[in-house]
C-alpha positions in Angstrom: 11.0 -48.8 21.8 9.1 -45.5 22.1 8.0 -44.9 18.4 6.1 -41.7 19.4 9.0 -39.7 21.0 6.5 -37.7 23.1 8.1 -37.0 26.4 4.9 -36.3 28.3 3.3 -39.7 27.5 4.0 -43.4 28.2 2.9 -46.0 25.7 0.5 -48.6 27.2 -0.5 -50.6 24.1 -0.1 -50.5 20.3 -2.4 -51.8 17.7 -1.8 -51.7 13.9 -3.8 -52.5 10.8 -3.2 -51.9 7.0 -3.8 -48.2 7.2 -3.5 -47.1 10.8 -1.7 -47.2 14.1 -3.7 -46.9 17.3 -1.5 -46.2 20.3 -2.9 -46.2 23.8 -1.0 -43.8 26.1 -1.1 -42.1 29.5 0.5 -39.0 30.9 3.7 -39.5 33.0 3.4 -36.2 35.0 0.4 -36.1 37.3 -0.7 -32.7 38.6 1.2 -31.4 41.7 -1.5 -29.0 43.0 -5.2 -28.1 42.6 -5.7 -25.4 39.8 -8.7 -24.1 41.7 -7.4 -23.5 45.3 -3.6 -24.2 44.9 -3.6 -27.0 47.4 -0.5 -29.2 47.1 -0.5 -33.0 47.4 -4.1 -33.3 48.6 -5.6 -34.8 45.5 -7.1 -38.2 44.7 -8.1 -39.9 41.4 -11.8 -39.5 40.7 -12.4 -41.2 37.4 -10.9 -41.3 33.9 -11.8 -41.3 30.2 -10.2 -42.1 26.9 -9.5 -39.2 24.5 -8.7 -39.9 20.9 -6.6 -37.5 18.9 -4.4 -37.7 15.8 -0.6 -37.5 15.6 2.0 -37.4 12.8 1.9 -40.4 10.4 4.4 -43.2 11.0 5.6 -45.5 8.2 3.0 -44.0 5.9 0.1 -44.9 8.3 -2.2 -42.6 10.1 -1.6 -42.5 13.9 -4.4 -42.1 16.5 -3.5 -41.6 20.1 -5.9 -43.0 22.6 -5.1 -41.0 25.7 -6.1 -42.3 29.1 -6.9 -39.0 30.7 -7.3 -38.9 34.5 -9.7 -36.8 36.5 -8.9 -35.6 40.0 -10.7 -34.2 43.0 -9.2 -31.9 45.5 -10.0 -32.9 49.1 -9.7 -29.3 50.3 -12.1 -27.5 47.9 -13.9 -30.6 46.7 -13.7 -29.4 43.0 -12.7 -31.7 40.2 -10.4 -31.2 37.2 -8.9 -33.1 34.3 -5.2 -33.5 34.1 -3.6 -31.1 31.6 -2.5 -32.4 28.1 -2.4 -29.0 26.4 1.4 -29.0 26.5 1.3 -31.6 23.7 -2.3 -31.7 22.4 -4.3 -29.0 20.6 -7.7 -29.9 22.0 -9.5 -27.4 19.6 -8.3 -29.4 16.6 -8.1 -32.8 18.4 -4.5 -33.4 17.3 -1.0 -33.1 18.6 0.7 -29.7 18.3 3.4 -31.2 16.1 0.8 -32.5 13.7 -0.8 -29.1 13.6 2.5 -27.5 12.6 3.0 -30.2 10.0 -0.5 -29.5 8.5 0.2 -25.8 8.4 3.3 -26.2 6.3 1.8 -28.9 4.1 -1.3 -26.8 3.4 0.9 -24.5 1.3 2.2 -27.4 -0.8 -0.7 -29.9 -1.1 -4.5 -30.0 -1.5 -6.6 -30.2 1.7 -8.1 -33.5 0.5 -4.7 -35.2 0.2 -3.6 -33.9 3.7 -6.9 -35.2 5.2 -6.3 -38.6 3.8 -2.7 -38.6 5.0 -3.4 -37.6 8.7 -6.9 -38.8 9.3 -8.5 -35.4 10.1 -11.6 -34.1 8.4 -11.0 -32.0 5.4 -13.0 -29.1 7.0 -10.6 -29.3 10.0 -7.6 -29.0 7.6 -9.3 -26.0 5.9 -9.8 -24.3 9.3 -6.2 -25.0 10.4 -5.1 -23.4 7.1 -7.3 -20.4 7.6 -6.0 -19.8 11.2 -2.4 -20.2 9.9 -2.9 -17.6 7.1 -4.7 -15.2 9.5 -1.7 -15.4 11.8 0.6 -14.7 8.9 -1.5 -11.8 7.8 -1.0 -10.2 11.2 2.8 -10.9 11.5 4.1 -10.7 7.9 4.2 -7.1 6.9 5.8 -6.0 3.6 7.4 -2.6 3.5 5.4 0.1 1.6 7.1 0.9 -1.7 8.0 4.2 -3.3 6.9 2.8 -6.7 3.7 0.8 -6.5 2.6 -1.4 -9.4 -1.1 -2.3 -9.9 -2.1 -4.9 -12.4 -4.4 -7.9 -12.8 -4.3 -11.6 -13.5 -7.1 -14.0 -14.2 -7.2 -16.9 -11.7 -10.8 -18.2 -12.0 -11.7 -14.6 -12.3 -9.8 -11.3 -12.5 -7.6 -10.5 -9.4 -5.6 -7.4 -8.5 -1.8 -7.9 -8.3 0.3 -5.3 -6.4 4.0 -5.1 -6.6 7.0 -3.1 -5.5 8.5 -2.1 -8.8 11.7 -0.7 -7.4 12.6 -3.8 -5.5 11.0 -6.2 -8.0 8.8 -8.0 -5.5 5.2 -9.1 -5.2 3.3 -7.5 -2.3 -0.2 -9.1 -2.5 -2.8 -10.6 -4.7 -6.3 -9.3 -3.9 -9.5 -11.4 -4.4 -10.9 -9.0 -7.0 -10.2 -5.7 -8.7 -13.1 -3.7 -7.3 -12.5 -0.1 -6.1 -13.5 -0.9 -2.5 -11.1 -3.8 -2.3 -8.2 -1.8 -3.6 -9.1 1.2 -1.4 -9.2 -1.2 1.6 -5.7 -2.5 0.8 -4.2 0.9 0.2 -5.8 2.3 3.3 -4.2 -0.4 5.5 -0.7 0.2 4.2 1.7 1.6 6.8 3.4 4.9 5.8 1.3 5.0 2.6 2.4 8.6 2.1 5.8 7.4 0.9 4.3 6.1 -2.3 5.3 8.6 -5.0 4.4 6.8 -8.2 1.7 4.3 -9.1 1.7 2.4 -12.5 -1.4 0.7 -13.6 -3.4 -0.4 -16.6 -6.4 1.6 -17.8 -9.0 0.3 -15.3 -11.0 3.1 -13.8 -11.5 1.6 -10.3 -7.7 1.5 -9.9 -7.4 5.2 -10.7 -10.4 6.1 -8.4 -8.9 4.1 -5.6 -5.5 5.7 -5.9 -7.0 9.2 -6.1 -9.1 8.5 -3.0 -6.3 7.2 -0.8 -3.0 8.5 -2.4 -4.0 12.0 -3.7 -0.3 13.1 -4.0 0.9 10.0 -5.9 1.6 10.4 -9.6 -0.4 7.9 -11.7 1.4 6.5 -14.8 -0.4 4.2 -17.2 1.9 1.3 -18.0 3.0 1.9 -21.6 2.8 -1.8 -22.5 -1.0 -1.7 -22.0 -1.2 1.3 -24.3 1.2 0.2 -27.2 -0.4 -3.3 -27.4 -3.6 -1.5 -28.4 -1.9 -0.6 -31.7 -1.3 -4.3 -32.3 -4.9 -5.0 -31.5 -6.0 -2.4 -34.0 -3.8 -4.1 -36.7 -5.3 -7.5 -35.7 -8.8 -6.0 -36.2 -7.9 -4.9 -39.7 -6.3 -8.3 -40.5 -9.5 -10.1 -39.4 -11.7 -7.8 -41.5 -9.5 -8.5 -44.5 -9.7 -12.2 -43.9 -13.4 -12.3 -44.9 -12.5 -11.5 -48.5 -9.8 -14.1 -48.9 -9.8 -17.7 -50.1 -9.4 -20.5 -47.6 -5.7 -20.9 -48.7 -5.0 -17.2 -48.3 -6.7 -17.2 -44.9 -4.4 -19.9 -43.6 -1.4 -18.0 -44.9 -2.5 -14.8 -43.3 -3.1 -16.6 -40.0 0.4 -18.0 -40.2 2.0 -14.6 -41.1 0.2 -12.6 -38.4 3.3 -12.9 -36.2 5.3 -11.0 -38.9 2.7 -8.2 -38.8 3.1 -7.9 -35.0 6.9 -7.7 -35.2 8.7 -4.4 -35.1 10.1 -3.5 -38.6 13.6 -3.4 -37.2 13.2 -7.0 -35.9 12.1 -8.5 -39.3 14.4 -10.9 -41.1 14.9 -10.6 -44.9 12.4 -13.3 -45.5 9.9 -11.6 -43.2 10.3 -8.4 -45.2 9.6 -10.2 -48.4 6.4 -11.8 -46.9 5.3 -8.5 -45.5 5.8 -6.7 -48.9 3.6 -9.3 -50.6 0.7 -8.8 -48.2 0.9 -5.0 -48.1 1.2 -4.6 -51.9 -1.8 -6.9 -52.5 -3.8 -5.3 -49.6 -2.9 -1.6 -49.2 -5.1 -1.1 -46.1 -3.0 -3.8 -44.3 0.2 -1.9 -45.3 -1.2 1.4 -44.0 -2.3 -0.2 -40.7 1.2 -1.7 -40.3 2.9 1.6 -40.9 0.5 3.3 -38.4 1.3 0.6 -35.8 5.1 1.2 -36.4 4.8 5.0 -36.2 2.8 4.8 -33.0 5.5 2.6 -31.4 8.0 5.3 -32.5 6.2 7.9 -30.4 7.4 6.1 -27.3 11.0 6.8 -28.2 10.5 10.5 -27.7 12.8 12.1 -25.1 10.2 14.7 -23.8 6.5 14.8 -23.0 5.9 17.7 -25.3 7.5 15.9 -28.3 5.5 12.8 -27.6 2.3 14.8 -27.4 2.9 16.5 -30.8 4.0 13.3 -32.4 0.8 11.6 -31.2 -1.5 14.3 -32.6 0.4 14.2 -36.0 0.0 10.4 -36.0 -3.7 10.6 -35.2 -4.3 13.0 -38.1 -2.8 10.5 -40.5 -5.4 7.7 -39.8 -7.5 7.2 -42.9 -11.3 7.5 -42.4 -11.8 3.8 -43.4 -9.4 2.6 -40.6 -10.6 5.0 -37.8 -13.0 2.4 -36.4 -10.2 -0.1 -35.9 -8.0 2.4 -34.1 -10.9 4.0 -32.2 -10.3 2.0 -28.9 -6.7 3.3 -28.9 -7.5 7.0 -29.7 -10.4 6.9 -27.2 -8.1 5.5 -24.5 -5.5 8.2 -25.3 -8.2 10.9 -24.8 -9.6 9.5 -21.6 -6.2 8.8 -20.0 -4.1 11.5 -21.6 -2.5 12.9 -18.4 -1.6 9.4 -17.0 -0.3 8.1 -20.3 1.9 11.0 -21.1 3.2 11.0 -17.5 5.4 8.2 -18.6 7.6 10.6 -20.5 8.3 12.5 -17.2 8.7 9.4 -15.1 9.8 6.4 -17.2 8.4 3.7 -14.9 6.6 0.7 -16.3 4.8 -2.4 -15.0 6.9 -4.8 -17.1 8.0 -6.6 -13.9 4.4 -7.1 -12.8 3.6 -8.6 -16.2 6.5 -11.1 -15.9 5.3 -11.9 -12.3 1.9 -12.6 -13.7 3.4 -15.3 -15.9 4.9 -17.0 -12.9 1.6 -16.9 -11.0 0.0 -18.6 -13.9 2.6 -21.3 -13.7 1.9 -21.7 -10.0 -1.8 -21.8 -10.7 -1.3 -24.5 -13.4 0.9 -26.6 -11.1 -1.7 -26.2 -8.3 -4.9 -27.5 -9.8 -7.5 -28.0 -7.2 -6.3 -25.1 -5.0 -8.7 -22.4 -3.9 -7.7 -18.8 -4.5 -6.8 -18.4 -0.8 -4.6 -21.4 -0.9 -2.8 -20.2 -4.1 -2.3 -16.7 -2.7 -0.9 -18.1 0.6 1.4 -20.5 -1.4 2.8 -17.5 -3.3 3.1 -15.0 -0.4 3.9 -17.1 2.7 6.1 -20.0 1.6 9.3 -19.9 3.7 12.4 -18.6 2.1 11.0 -16.6 -0.9 10.6 -13.2 0.8 13.1 -10.5 -0.1 14.7 -8.8 3.0 16.7 -5.6 3.5 19.0 -6.2 6.4 20.4 -3.4 8.5 24.0 -2.3 7.9 25.7 -3.1 11.1 28.0 -0.4 12.3 31.1 -1.2 14.4 30.7 0.3 17.9 33.7 2.6 18.7 34.4 2.4 22.4 35.4 5.7 24.0 38.5 4.1 25.6 39.7 2.8 22.3 39.2 6.3 20.8 41.1 8.0 23.6 43.9 5.5 23.4 44.4 5.9 19.7 43.5 9.6 19.5 44.3 11.1 23.0 43.4 14.6 21.8 39.8 13.6 21.4 37.5 13.2 24.4 34.1 11.9 23.4 31.4 9.4 24.5 31.2 6.0 22.7 29.4 5.8 19.4 26.3 3.7 19.8 24.0 3.3 16.8 20.5 1.7 17.0 20.2 -1.1 14.6 17.1 -1.1 12.3 14.8 -4.1 12.1 14.9 -6.4 9.1 12.5 -5.1 6.5 10.4 -7.5 4.3 10.2 -6.1 0.8 7.8 -8.7 -0.7 8.2 -12.0 -2.5 11.4 -12.1 -4.6 10.7 -13.1 -8.2 14.1 -14.8 -8.7 13.7 -17.0 -5.7 10.1 -17.7 -6.6 11.3 -18.8 -10.1 14.0 -21.0 -8.5 11.4 -22.7 -6.3 9.2 -23.4 -9.2 12.0 -24.9 -11.3 12.9 -27.2 -8.3 9.2 -28.2 -7.8 9.2 -26.8 -4.3 6.1 -24.7 -4.9 
């Protein structure tokens, strides 16, 4: 029985041990002409050699093909040549093409070391196959440039830049770092980059500089969640300062109740309100800080930019001198990024989706311990079946004869509409979540 199922080879001999199959084969289709001069049927066998390459595992064992490869000489031009095996074998990687395809898909799911042990190729070879596979995807998989671009970051070994299509709720790319040059390079390569109208980001100056350099007409909006959380951070600073004057028991209690302080007042239960009153009555500075945090959050309910601007400056004037150092990071950020922060009230776009996507990427990172950044990025972007598509709306073609038959008063040519190509919009978060839950990523 032919256990290989390779149509271009005949099995000569099979050997097996605990871990491997070694199968000796020869080609079953000798050359019909000389590749140098084109002479037909004037060839003779010159010599041969055995060529070892790897194939797909069989029954959990590695498979090595020992190919008896024939060399020929042409009687007319006297030149020699080896019979072709490139229809089945990838000679660059020393494996069959079907094994190469298997490794490419497995490299998005498994570590290079485990694949190497599985198929019998060197780990460096597996890594190179993966790199070629990803480079090919980079050239062929193009996501559509969005109208609303989200820029954020995530820490995978070190900070990385995350780019999203906010309108379509998809991931576009994860860059190796968050440097200005890296972001400029990405934005510059985008097709039709002029269609980007809005860019939301956190308060990282290289992002702003990159967008200003490449997309001067785009409106930058600082993600409000990066701003309002600074009010919580100011409250935390005051809580930690207060902790120094408390007993050990009180410290533990304040640590436990910190989550009540971070809640919005409208979300507090009756028990939460009692606990909060006890802390704020005994420690007035904590109560003032909590009220400042709440009133700062209320600014973001303003219905116009002007109202928000006036509310903010009224709020800032109410900060007591003894609490100004705790709120200084927030007030300084508001001063440095005033235009971009208050732009939210004209265009209420946030990066909330990017933040939720970051949580998913962290899950992928946790599940994929041992992956390099490149492998993790490829797993997220190029795994089959998770890209969101916009398919063209197919229009029924109206034939002129049908038209004339039904409406004889009209004489017109047939309606022929060109169909648009399928557009890739990025990695769909709902599909990505589903894959994670099923353990397929």
